[in-house]
C-alpha positions in Angstrom: 0.0 0.0 0.0 1.2 3.5 -0.8 1.4 6.0 2.1 1.0 9.7 1.2 2.3 12.1 3.8 0.7 15.6 3.7 2.2 18.8 5.2 -0.9 21.1 5.5 -0.8 24.9 5.5 -3.4 27.6 5.2 -2.9 28.2 1.5 -1.3 25.0 0.2 -0.8 21.4 1.0 2.3 19.5 0.0 2.0 15.7 -0.4 4.8 13.1 -0.8 4.0 9.4 -1.6 6.2 6.5 -0.4 6.0 2.7 -0.9 6.0 0.1 1.9 9.8 0.5 2.5 9.7 4.3 2.6 11.0 4.9 -0.9 9.7 8.2 -2.4 7.4 7.8 -5.4 6.5 11.4 -6.1 5.4 14.7 -4.7 2.8 17.3 -5.4 1.7 20.7 -4.0 -1.9 21.7 -4.2 -4.0 24.7 -3.3 -5.9 24.3 0.0 -9.3 24.5 -1.7 -11.8 22.1 -3.2 -10.2 22.0 -6.7 -6.8 21.3 -5.1 -8.3 18.5 -3.0 -9.7 16.9 -6.2 -6.3 17.2 -7.8 -4.7 15.5 -4.8 -7.1 12.6 -5.1 -6.6 12.2 -8.8 -2.8 12.2 -8.4 -3.0 9.7 -5.6 -5.1 7.3 -7.7 -2.7 7.6 -10.6 0.3 6.4 -8.5 1.8 3.0 -9.3 -1.1 1.7 -11.4 -3.8 2.7 -9.0 -2.5 0.8 -6.0 -4.5 1.5 -2.8 -3.3 4.6 -0.9 -3.7 5.9 2.6 -3.2 9.5 3.7 -1.1 10.6 6.7 -1.7 14.2 7.8 0.2 16.2 10.3 -2.2 16.6 13.2 -2.9 20.4 12.8 -6.6 20.5 13.2 -7.1 24.1 12.2 -5.5 23.7 8.8 -6.2 20.1 7.8 -9.8 19.8 8.9 -11.4 20.5 5.5 -8.9 18.1 3.8 -9.7 15.4 6.3 -13.4 15.7 5.8 -12.9 15.6 2.0 -10.9 12.4 2.2 -13.3 10.7 4.5 -16.3 11.7 2.4 -14.6 10.0 -0.5 -14.0 6.8 1.4 -10.2 7.3 1.9 -8.2 6.2 4.9 -6.7 9.2 6.8 -4.2 8.9 9.7 -3.3 11.7 12.1 0.5 12.0 12.7 1.5 13.9 15.9 4.1 16.6 15.0 6.6 15.2 17.5 7.0 12.0 15.3 8.1 14.2 12.4 11.1 15.5 14.3 12.5 12.0 14.7 11.9 11.1 11.1 13.5 14.3 9.9 16.6 13.8 12.0 17.1 10.3 10.6 16.7 11.3 7.0 19.6 11.8 4.7 18.3 15.0 3.4 19.2 17.9 5.7 17.2 21.0 6.3 13.5 21.8 6.4 10.9 22.4 3.7 7.4 21.4 2.9 8.4 18.3 0.8 10.9 17.2 3.5 8.2 17.5 6.2 5.7 15.6 4.1 8.2 12.8 3.5 8.9 12.7 7.3 5.2 12.5 7.9 4.8 9.6 5.5 7.8 7.7 7.0 6.6 8.4 10.5 3.2 6.9 9.6 5.0 3.8 8.3 7.1 3.4 11.4 4.3 4.1 13.9 1.4 2.6 12.1 0.1 0.6 15.0 0.1 3.6 17.3 -1.7 6.1 15.0 -5.4 6.7 15.2 -7.5 7.1 12.1 -9.2 10.4 11.4 -12.8 10.4 12.3 -15.5 13.0 11.9 -18.5 12.0 14.0 -20.9 14.8 13.1 -22.6 15.0 16.5 -19.3 15.0 18.4 -17.9 17.6 15.9 -20.9 19.8 16.8 -20.1 19.5 20.5 -16.4 20.3 20.5 -16.6 23.9 19.1 -19.3 24.7 21.5 -17.2 23.5 24.4 -14.2 25.3 23.2 -16.1 28.5 22.7 -17.7 28.4 26.1 -14.2 27.9 27.7 -13.0 30.9 25.7 -15.8 33.0 27.1 -15.0 31.9 30.6 -11.4 32.8 30.2 -12.4 36.2 28.8 -14.7 36.8 31.7 -12.0 35.9 34.2 -9.7 38.5 32.6 -12.4 41.2 32.8 -13.3 40.3 36.4 -9.7 40.6 37.4 -9.4 44.0 35.8 -12.7 45.1 37.4 -11.5 44.0 40.8 -8.4 46.1 40.6 -10.3 49.2 39.6 -12.8 48.6 42.4 -10.0 48.2 44.9 -8.5 51.4 43.7 -11.8 53.3 44.0 -12.8 51.9 47.3 -11.9 48.5 48.8 -15.4 48.0 50.2 -16.8 48.0 46.7 -15.0 44.8 45.7 -17.5 41.8 46.0 -16.5 38.5 47.5 -14.5 36.1 45.4 -16.4 34.2 42.6 -19.6 36.1 43.0 -19.6 38.2 39.9 -21.4 35.4 38.1 -24.5 36.1 40.2 -27.0 38.6 38.7 -27.9 40.0 42.2 -24.2 40.8 42.9 -23.7 42.5 39.6 -27.0 44.5 40.0 -26.1 45.7 43.5 -22.6 46.7 42.4 -24.0 48.5 39.3 -26.4 50.5 41.6 -23.6 51.5 43.9 -21.4 52.6 41.0 -24.3 54.6 39.5 -24.6 56.7 42.7 -20.9 57.7 42.6 -19.4 60.6 40.7 -19.1 59.4 37.1 -15.3 59.6 36.7 -13.5 57.8 33.9 -12.6 55.0 36.3 -16.2 54.5 37.4 -17.4 54.5 33.8 -14.8 51.8 33.0 -16.0 49.7 36.0 -19.6 49.9 34.8 -18.6 49.0 31.3 -16.6 46.0 32.5 -19.5 44.9 34.7 -21.9 45.1 31.7 -19.5 43.0 29.6 -19.1 40.4 32.4 -22.9 40.1 32.5 -23.2 39.6 28.8 -20.4 36.9 28.8 -22.1 35.1 31.8 -25.5 35.0 30.1 -23.9 33.7 26.8 -21.8 31.2 28.7 -24.8 29.8 30.5 -26.7 29.4 27.3 -23.8 27.5 25.8 -23.6 25.3 28.9 -27.3 24.4 28.6 -26.9 23.6 24.9 -23.8 21.5 25.5 -25.6 19.6 28.3 -28.6 18.8 26.0 -26.3 17.6 23.2 -24.3 15.5 25.6 -27.4 13.9 27.0 -28.7 13.1 23.5 -25.4 11.8 22.3 -24.3 9.5 25.2 -26.9 9.2 28.0 -24.9 6.2 29.4 -22.0 8.6 30.0 -24.0 10.8 32.3 -24.7 7.8 34.5 -21.0 7.5 35.4 -20.5 9.1 38.9 -18.6 12.4 38.7 -19.5 13.0 35.0 -21.6 16.2 34.8 -23.0 17.5 31.5 -20.1 19.9 30.8 -17.5 17.2 31.5 -19.5 14.8 29.3 -19.4 17.4 26.5 -15.6 17.7 26.9 -15.2 14.0 26.7 -17.4 13.6 23.7 -15.7 16.5 21.8 -12.1 15.4 22.5 -12.6 11.7 22.0 -14.5 12.4 18.7 -16.0 8.9 18.4 -15.0 6.1 20.7 -15.4 3.6 17.8 -12.1 4.8 16.3 -10.3 3.3 19.3 -10.3 -0.5 19.0 -9.5 -1.0 22.7 -9.8 1.1 25.8 -6.0 0.8 26.1 -5.7 2.9 22.9 -7.9 5.6 24.4 -5.8 5.6 27.6 -2.7 6.1 25.5 -4.4 8.9 23.5 -5.5 10.6 26.7 -2.1 10.3 28.4 -3.6 8.1 31.2 -1.6 4.9 30.3 1.3 4.2 32.7 4.8 4.5 31.1 7.4 1.8 32.2 10.4 3.4 34.0 12.1 0.3 35.4 15.8 -0.3 35.7 17.5 -3.3 37.3 15.7 -4.3 40.4 13.7 -1.2 40.5 10.3 -1.9 38.9 8.1 1.1 38.5 6.0 3.2 36.1 5.8 6.9 35.6 3.2 9.5 34.7 2.6 10.1 30.9 3.0 13.8 30.2 2.0 13.4 26.5 -1.3 12.6 25.0 -4.4 14.8 24.8 -4.0 17.1 27.8 -7.6 18.4 27.6 -8.9 14.9 27.8 -6.4 14.0 30.6 -7.7 17.0 32.6 -11.3 15.8 32.2 -10.4 12.4 33.6 -8.5 14.0 36.4 -11.6 16.1 37.4 -13.8 13.0 37.3 -11.3 11.1 39.5 -11.1 13.9 42.0 -14.9 14.1 42.2 -15.2 10.3 42.7 -12.5 10.4 45.3 -14.7 12.8 47.2 -18.2 11.4 46.7 -18.2 7.8 45.3 -17.8 5.0 47.9 -16.5 2.5 45.2 -13.8 4.9 44.1 -12.8 5.7 47.7 -12.4 2.0 48.5 -10.4 1.5 45.3 -8.0 4.4 46.3 -7.7 3.0 49.8 -6.8 -0.4 48.3 -4.1 1.1 46.1 -2.6 3.0 49.0 -2.5 -0.2 51.1 -0.5 -1.7 48.3 2.2 0.9 48.9 1.2 3.5 46.2 1.3 7.2 47.0 -1.9 9.2 46.8 -0.9 10.6 43.5 -0.1 7.1 42.1 -3.5 5.8 43.4 -5.3 8.7 41.7 -3.5 7.9 38.4 -4.7 4.3 38.7 -8.2 5.5 39.2 -7.9 7.7 36.1 -6.8 4.6 34.1 -9.8 2.7 35.4 -12.1 5.6 34.4 -10.9 5.5 30.8 -12.3 1.9 30.6 -15.6 3.0 32.1 -15.9 6.0 29.8 -14.9 4.0 26.7 -17.4 1.3 27.5 -20.2 3.9 28.0 -19.4 5.7 24.8 -19.3 2.4 22.8 -22.6 1.4 24.3 -24.1 4.7 23.2 -22.6 4.2 19.7 -24.2 0.8 19.4 -27.6 2.2 20.5 -27.4 4.9 17.8 -26.5 2.3 15.2 -29.4 0.0 16.2 -31.9 2.9 16.2 -30.7 4.0 12.7 -31.1 0.5 11.4 -34.6 -0.1 12.9 
């Protein structure tokens, strides 16, 4: 099978084809539009007498998303290659330097070398609708945090008693009371700035809550089994759905654990037998599993008994929590697979 490595950019995509032993067969640079995508497909099908081809794309979601969707819509196999794998392939190459064709060749050879570890691209429409909503909501929360911090400094400078208690600016009653107090003061530039910041915080809060409600509804419709897992609220479920992007693309829960950075990494030497924390993988997904583990450690009797058992085996509290995270990957993967099977059965009936 021919492997085609693609180095995607905003304006152009450069592709290099290699055979099973990594020998280069050809290269092409196309425009990053629909006509260029069709040219890429025609070129790929013309290689070596029409031998089946698979596409390996550098995992840069903001510039290769349209190309991925085009390839999948045309029934092609697309693999996502993490950028860190390219560096090793480029260092071992005989050609020195860096260019788009060199990068595309490194992507193709990295896909050949790490074939069993790469995950196929997948565009689950429902999950794809959830992820931008989750990302946008988190962006609004970050923006609101910045504005709240700025507002608190202005209020402290005006009068320390004006500053509301921590984490209360999300409440309409607190914002309304603060706005009334500011309206009674002399309308200096600083007071007007505070009122403007307060108004913007209110707008962001209302929009954030609307998004949170929509995310919750979509998560409940997509994977109701996921919401039955203790510690998984609707926003966390939305994060899991958006980042996993279809549990069916992971053949085993171990692949999902590796993808999320929750799989233990061997770090043994001689008589010392140990594993260490994986600092790679999808960190957003890893953080979601961490939040679930912390919640279960606080409220779920089964999780608390599991953590106690691990600590009795000699593990530290951090190591026990990592074990719980790995167990939660299995639980989440099973729940998402069950939801997927339910959707398939409903569509066939």
